[in-house]
N, C-alpha and C positions, 0 to 999 in steps of 0.2 A: 302339684304344689306340695311341698314338706309340711308335715304337721307335727306339732309337739303336745304329746298328750300328758296332762298333769292330774294326778289323782287327787281327790279332794278329801279322801278318808284319812282322818286323823290330823292334826295340826303339826306340821314340820317345823313351823317356826321360822320359815324363809319366806321373805317378801321383797319387795322393791328395794327397800332400805340396803339389802345385802348384795344387790346386783350392781355391777359397775356399768354394763353396756346400756347404751340407750337405743330407742327406736332407730334413730339416724344411723347407728352402728349395726344393726341387724339387717341382714340381706332381705330384700323384699321377696315375698314368698314364703319366708319361715317366720313362726310365731314363737314368742318367748316372754316371759315374765321380765321387763327391762327396769331400769333404774328410774323410769319416768312412765311407767305403766300403771302406778297405784295399785300394786299386787294383782293386777289383771294381766291375762295373756293376751298379748298385741302382736300385730304383723310388723315386721321391720319396714323400713322404709327406703333403706341403701340400696342403690339401683346402679349396676356397672352400666355405663352409657358410652363406653369408649369406641372410637372408630378408627382407631390406627391400624395399617396394614404391618405385616413383618417387615416389609420393604421400607417402611416410614421410621423403623426405630434402629438404633445403631446395631451394628452386628454383635452378637453374643450377649447383647443386654436383654433382660428378660422383662415382662410386663404382663398384665391381664387386661383382656379386652371387654367382652360382655359377659363371659362365663368364669366365675370366680374359682371354678375347679380346674381351669385350664391355664397353665403358665405358658406364655408365647416367649419365642425367642427372636430377637430381631435379626435382620439380614442386610441392613443398610451399610454400604462401605463407608470407614472412615477415612475420607481422602486428606484431613488434616489441612496443611498450608500448601498451597500450590503456587509455585513461582515461575512465571514464564516471561520471556523477552522476545518481543515481535519485530520483525523489520517491516517496513512499509508494504502494504499489501497482503502481510502475512495473516494467519487466523489461527485460533486456538479452540479446540472443541472441548467444551467444560465436561469433565466427567460426572456422571451420577453419583450422588452421595452425599455426605456431610462435609462442609467446610468449616473451618472453626473461625473463619473471618480474619487471619493474618495473611494468608496468600495474597498475591498481588501479581497482576499483569502489567507489564512495562513497556512502553515504545522505546525502541533503541533511537539514539539520537541521529537525526538527518545527516550530520556531518560524518558520522562513521558509516554511512550507507552511499555516499555519494562522494568518494575520494575522486581527485582528478586536478588537472593543472591548466584547463581551458581558461582564457580570458576573453574580454570581448575583441581584441586584435586577432584573434585566431578563430572566430566564428562568424559565419555570414549573418548580415544583418538580417533582422526578421526572425532569427532562430534564438532559442534561449536553452540554457541548460542549469542544473544544480552542481554546483561544485563546493565540496566541504561543508555542505549545508547552507550554501549562499547561492541565490538566483544570480545568474550572469547572462545578459543579453550581448547577442552578437553586434559587433559593430563594422565587418567588413562589408564595404559597398559592392553591388553587382556591378560589373561593367559589361553590358549588352551590347549587341551589334547597333552601331549608330550610323551605317551606311544604309540606307534604305533598301531593302530586299536583298541584304547579302548575310554574309557571317564575318563581315569586317568591322573594325572599329578605327576612328581616326587616331592617327599618331599625334602625340602631344607637342611633339616638335621632332626635327631631324638634323642630322649633321652627315658629313661625308669627307672622305679623304682617298686618296690614291688606291682604288681597288675596294673601297668599303663604303657601305651606306647604313647608317644608323637611324632607327626609328624609336622614337620616345614612347613609353607606354605608360598609364596612369599607375601610380605606386600605390600599394595597400589596396588594390582591387581585385575581386574575383572575376576572370574572363568566363562569363556566362552565354555559350553559345558563340563564342568569337574564336575563330581560327586563324584570321588574318589582321595586321596592322596596315592601316593604309596611310602612308604619307603623299600628299600632293605636291608634286614638284613642277610648277608650271612650265618650266623650259626643257624639262626632260621629255623631248618628243623626238620622233624618229627624223624628222627633217633637220635637227640639229645634230645629228649624228652622222659621221661619213657613211656613205653608202656601202653597205656588206658588213658594217661592223656591228658586233652583237655587245650590247651593253646592258648586262643584268636581264637579257631576254629580249630587249627591244633591239632590233636591226635597224640600222640608220640606212636613211634615203637622200642624203645630202651628196649631191655629185661631187667628185674629186677633179677639181681643175688645176691641181698643182703643176700638171705637166706644162701648162701655159708659160709658167716662170721662167722655163729653161728654153722657150723659143718653139716648143713642140707644137703642131698644128692638131695632133690628135693623140688620145692615150693609148 
C-alpha cells in the first residue's frame, strides 16, 4: 500500500482548504490531505472495479480496468452496418464485433425466387407449387385404368369409316397407368366377318356361301 509521509515540523500554511481533490477522487490504498479531510491525512476511496476484457472494447480504443497504471487497448472489431439479403432457406453467420444498429437482414421476395408459368391446367390434381410468389394447385385429373385387372380405360365414344376406327379419350386427363383405350363394339365379332378375313386383328369365321348364288354346289 502506498503511503504519504507529511512532516509536522513547522507550519506549512497548507490545509484542506487549499486542496481540490476529495477522498472519492483519490485511489483507494493511497493517503493524502483532501478538500474534505479537515486537514487530516486520509485514505482515498476511489476504486477501479472494471471487468471489461480487451475483446469487449472497440479496436484501438483505450481504457483502464482495475489498475490505474495500465492503459489497455480494445481489440473488438467494429463491424459497422451489415446489410444482407437472403433467399428462402438461406442463412447468414453474424460476425463477432460491434454493430452500430443500422444494419439489416432482409428476406428477398417470394415472387423473385419462384419464377414460372405453370397454372392449374398444366399440373396434376393433388399437386401444388409456387409461381411468381403465388401458390398454384394442380387441376389435371388422373385417368386410371377402369377396366378391372387391366391397363385399359374405356373409350368415351367411337366412330369408324372405311379402313378407320376412332376411339374417344377423356379430354384434359392424365393417363395414369393406362396403355390402351378400349371401345366395346357389340357386333364386332368373328362370326360377323367372312371366314379368313382379318379385320383389325380379328379373323372372321362366317362361312362364305356366295357360290350358291351361281348354282354351284360346292365352293
